[in-house]
C-alpha positions in Angstrom: -6.7 9.2 -9.8 -10.7 10.5 -10.0 -11.7 6.7 -10.7 -10.5 5.9 -7.1 -12.1 9.2 -5.6 -15.8 8.0 -7.2 -14.8 4.2 -5.8 -14.2 5.7 -2.9 -17.0 8.0 -2.5 -19.6 5.2 -3.8 -18.2 3.2 -1.3 -18.8 6.4 2.3 -22.3 5.8 0.7 -23.2 2.7 0.8 -21.6 2.0 4.6 -23.3 5.2 5.5 -26.4 3.7 4.3 -25.9 0.4 5.9 -25.3 1.8 9.0 -28.2 4.3 9.2 -30.2 0.9 8.4 -28.1 -1.3 11.0 -29.7 2.2 14.0 -32.9 1.8 12.9 -33.1 -1.5 13.0 -31.1 -1.2 16.6 -33.9 1.6 17.8 -36.8 -0.7 16.4 -35.7 -3.9 18.7 -35.2 -1.4 21.9 -38.8 0.6 21.0 -40.2 -3.6 20.6 -38.3 -4.8 24.3 -39.6 -1.5 26.1 -42.6 -2.6 24.8 -43.0 -6.2 25.8 -40.5 -5.5 29.0 -43.9 -5.4 31.3 -45.5 -9.2 29.7 -42.3 -10.6 28.8 -40.9 -13.5 30.7 -37.5 -13.8 31.4 -36.4 -15.8 28.3 -37.9 -13.4 26.3 -36.7 -10.4 27.5 -33.2 -12.1 26.8 -33.2 -13.1 23.4 -34.2 -9.3 22.5 -30.9 -8.1 24.4 -29.3 -10.3 22.3 -30.8 -9.4 19.4 -30.3 -6.1 20.3 -26.4 -6.1 21.4 -26.2 -7.9 17.7 -27.5 -5.7 16.2 -25.7 -2.9 18.1 -22.5 -4.8 17.5 -23.6 -5.0 13.3 -23.5 -0.8 14.0 -20.3 -0.5 15.5 -18.5 -2.7 12.7 -20.4 -0.8 9.7 -19.6 2.4 11.6 -15.6 2.1 12.1 -15.6 0.6 8.5 -17.5 4.0 7.2 -14.6 5.7 9.6 -12.0 4.2 7.6 -13.6 4.6 4.1 -14.2 8.2 5.1 -10.1 8.5 5.9 -9.0 6.0 3.0 -10.6 8.8 1.0 -9.5 11.7 2.8 -5.5 10.8 2.2 -6.7 10.1 -1.3 -7.5 13.5 -1.8 -5.1 15.0 0.4 -2.8 13.3 -2.2 -4.5 13.9 -5.3 -3.8 18.2 -4.5 -0.2 17.2 -3.2 0.4 15.4 -6.7 -1.2 18.6 -8.8 0.2 20.8 -6.9 3.5 19.8 -6.9 2.9 19.1 -10.9 1.8 22.6 -11.7 3.3 25.1 -9.2 3.0 27.9 -11.8 -0.9 26.9 -12.3 -1.5 27.4 -7.8 1.0 30.5 -7.9 -1.6 32.5 -10.9 -4.6 30.6 -9.0 -3.4 32.1 -5.6 -2.3 35.2 -6.6 -5.6 35.7 -8.8 -7.6 35.2 -5.8 -5.5 37.8 -3.5 -6.0 40.5 -5.9 -10.2 39.2 -6.5 -10.1 39.8 -2.3 -8.1 43.1 -2.4 -10.5 44.3 -4.7 -13.3 43.4 -3.6 -12.0 44.8 0.1 -11.5 48.3 -1.6 -14.8 48.2 -3.1 -16.6 47.2 0.4 -13.7 50.3 1.7 -14.9 52.9 -1.3 -18.5 51.9 -0.4 -18.7 52.3 3.1 -16.0 55.8 2.8 -18.3 57.5 0.1 -21.9 56.9 2.2 -20.7 58.3 5.3 
């Protein structure tokens, strides 16, 4: 299960990097288009607009891929957690009890300090 999560994490990171690069290219192309608007012909503007639309489409695809990869990773993590809880209920109960005791201890110390300081 850990290997699956690691591979999934790698694909999410890769998708994220590709998306960021695509968005940078779209912004760069839009910047060039804005600078060339004054002195460009209609054909040049059409070509630049087409290039930006293509890059924007690529960025949308990568964003969707990243969303799917993140959702898949979250589902895998949820399934792994559910399997662990189902296979180790006493450990989970023990950890929950320990966390409750620790919280109660910290809250009682805080109450004691506030009462004793005044």
